[in-house]
C-alpha positions in Angstrom: -18.7 -19.5 -5.1 -20.7 -22.4 -4.4 -18.3 -25.1 -3.7 -16.6 -22.4 -0.8 -20.0 -21.6 0.8 -20.1 -25.9 1.1 -16.4 -25.6 2.2 -17.4 -22.9 4.8 -20.6 -24.9 5.9 -18.4 -28.0 6.3 -16.0 -26.7 8.0 -17.8 -24.8 10.7 -19.5 -28.1 11.2 -16.3 -29.3 12.2 -15.2 -27.0 14.7 -18.7 -27.2 16.3 -18.5 -31.1 16.2 -14.9 -30.9 18.2 -16.7 -28.4 20.5 -19.3 -30.6 21.9 -16.9 -33.5 21.8 -14.3 -32.1 23.4 -16.9 -29.8 26.0 -14.8 -26.7 24.6 -11.2 -28.0 25.6 -12.3 -26.5 29.4 -9.5 -28.4 31.0 -7.3 -26.0 29.8 -9.1 -22.8 31.2 -9.3 -24.6 34.3 -5.5 -25.3 35.0 -5.3 -21.1 34.1 -7.9 -20.6 36.8 -5.7 -22.9 39.1 -2.3 -21.7 38.2 -3.7 -17.8 38.5 -5.6 -18.7 41.7 -1.8 -19.8 43.0 -0.4 -16.4 42.2 -3.0 -14.7 44.0 -2.3 -17.0 46.6 1.6 -16.0 46.7 0.9 -12.6 46.6 -1.2 -12.6 49.6 1.9 -14.8 51.5 5.1 -13.2 49.8 6.1 -10.1 50.0 8.9 -10.1 47.2 7.7 -8.9 44.1 11.0 -10.3 42.4 10.2 -13.9 43.9 6.1 -13.6 42.9 7.6 -12.5 39.5 10.8 -15.6 39.1 7.9 -18.2 40.3 5.3 -17.2 37.5 8.1 -16.8 34.8 9.4 -20.3 35.6 5.6 -21.9 36.7 3.9 -20.6 33.4 4.6 -23.5 31.8 3.3 -25.7 34.3 -0.5 -25.2 32.9 -0.4 -27.2 29.8 0.6 -30.1 32.0 -1.7 -29.0 34.5 -4.4 -29.4 31.6 -3.5 -32.7 30.6 -3.8 -34.1 34.3 -7.5 -32.0 34.3 -8.5 -33.8 30.9 -7.2 -37.2 31.7 -9.0 -36.8 35.0 -12.4 -35.5 33.4 -11.9 -37.9 30.2 -11.3 -34.7 28.0 -8.8 -36.3 25.4 -7.9 -32.8 23.5 -4.2 -33.9 22.6 -5.3 -37.2 20.3 -8.2 -35.3 18.8 -7.3 -34.2 15.7 -9.9 -31.9 13.4 -9.5 -30.0 10.0 -8.6 -26.9 12.1 -5.5 -28.4 14.0 -2.6 -26.9 12.1 -3.4 -23.8 13.1 -2.4 -24.3 16.8 0.9 -24.1 16.5 1.1 -20.8 14.8 -1.5 -19.4 17.4 0.3 -20.5 20.4 4.0 -19.5 18.9 2.4 -16.1 18.2 1.1 -15.8 21.9 4.6 -16.2 22.8 5.7 -13.3 21.6 4.9 -11.3 24.4 7.3 -12.4 26.8 10.2 -9.9 25.5 7.6 -7.4 26.9 7.5 -9.6 30.0 11.4 -9.8 30.8 11.7 -6.4 29.8 8.5 -5.2 32.3 10.4 -7.2 34.9 14.2 -5.1 34.4 12.5 -1.7 34.0 9.3 -1.4 35.8 8.4 -4.9 37.6 5.0 -3.7 38.9 4.5 -3.8 35.0 4.3 -7.8 34.9 0.9 -9.0 36.6 -0.5 -6.9 33.6 1.6 -8.0 30.8 1.2 -11.7 32.0 -2.7 -11.6 32.6 -3.2 -9.6 28.8 -0.4 -11.3 27.0 -1.3 -15.0 27.6 -4.5 -14.4 26.7 -4.0 -13.5 23.2 -4.6 -16.9 21.6 -8.0 -16.9 23.1 -9.9 -15.4 20.4 -8.4 -17.8 17.8 -8.8 -20.5 19.8 -12.4 -19.9 19.7 -12.7 -19.6 16.1 -11.2 -23.3 16.1 -14.2 -24.3 18.0 -16.8 -22.1 16.2 -17.0 -20.3 19.0 -15.3 -17.0 18.6 -17.7 -15.0 20.7 -17.4 -17.1 24.3 -13.7 -17.2 23.9 -12.9 -13.7 22.7 -15.1 -12.4 25.0 -12.6 -14.1 27.8 -9.7 -12.5 26.5 -12.0 -8.8 26.0 -12.8 -8.9 29.9 -9.7 -10.2 31.0 -8.2 -7.6 29.7 -10.2 -4.3 30.3 -10.4 -6.1 33.8 -6.8 -6.3 34.5 -6.4 -3.0 33.1 -8.9 -1.0 35.8 -7.4 -2.9 38.2 -4.1 -2.1 37.3 -4.3 1.7 37.0 -7.1 2.1 39.8 -6.1 -0.1 42.5 -2.3 -0.4 42.6 -1.9 -2.3 45.9 -4.1 -5.3 43.8 -1.4 -5.9 40.8 0.0 -9.4 42.6 -2.9 -10.2 44.6 -6.3 -9.2 43.5 -5.2 -9.1 39.4 -4.3 -12.5 39.6 -7.3 -13.1 41.5 -9.7 -11.7 39.0 -8.1 -13.7 36.6 -8.9 -16.7 37.8 -12.3 -16.3 38.3 -12.7 -15.0 34.8 -11.2 -18.4 33.7 -13.9 -20.4 35.8 -16.7 -18.3 34.4 -15.6 -19.3 31.3 -15.6 -22.8 32.2 -18.9 -22.4 33.3 -20.2 -20.8 30.2 -18.2 -23.1 28.0 -20.0 -26.0 29.5 -23.5 -24.6 29.7 -22.8 -24.0 25.8 -21.3 -27.8 25.2 -23.8 -29.6 27.0 -26.1 -32.4 25.8 -29.1 -30.6 25.5 -27.2 -27.8 23.1 -25.9 -30.3 21.2 -29.0 -31.9 20.4 -30.6 -28.4 19.7 -27.7 -27.7 17.1 -27.5 -30.9 15.3 -31.2 -30.6 15.1 -31.2 -27.1 13.6 -28.7 -28.6 11.2 -31.1 -31.0 10.1 -34.0 -29.0 9.2 -32.0 -26.4 8.2 
């Protein structure tokens, strides 16, 4: 039992170390904010919902290269950083991809549903990502707030589905980036390390 407790503590320290070292991987949500803001702008400029959906589907894979670009610019090299929990990322992203049949089916049957499916489906991996950083609450809060906000907008403000809804997701991403940066700041790191030492 003692060995299990020690292992759990060591794993938590490893995850928290990665959180501070990589600043919570904030280039990834920053890339997400950029992509969703572009979708919101396209919704304002392009009146073809079919074109909006096609562009959203085709460019969704651009989030990761954009995150790599931001990571390089801000010197947060999350791709080369390996931890004891890195192996959980592949199944996490694989399970998130399972929402795509729903998105495609929505496009074929009721295209207006696609923005909601994308908004919620593309956030399904966030709680696990938060766990890998030892900050499950922050990342789960992002996914929950995003799901609730998009659900409300989609149902009670139909005109917002291709404009305000994407902008809302972008704003939630930016707010999350702010929270991550504060939580992973040098001051917070020293405070946490100090409590580990004294504890």
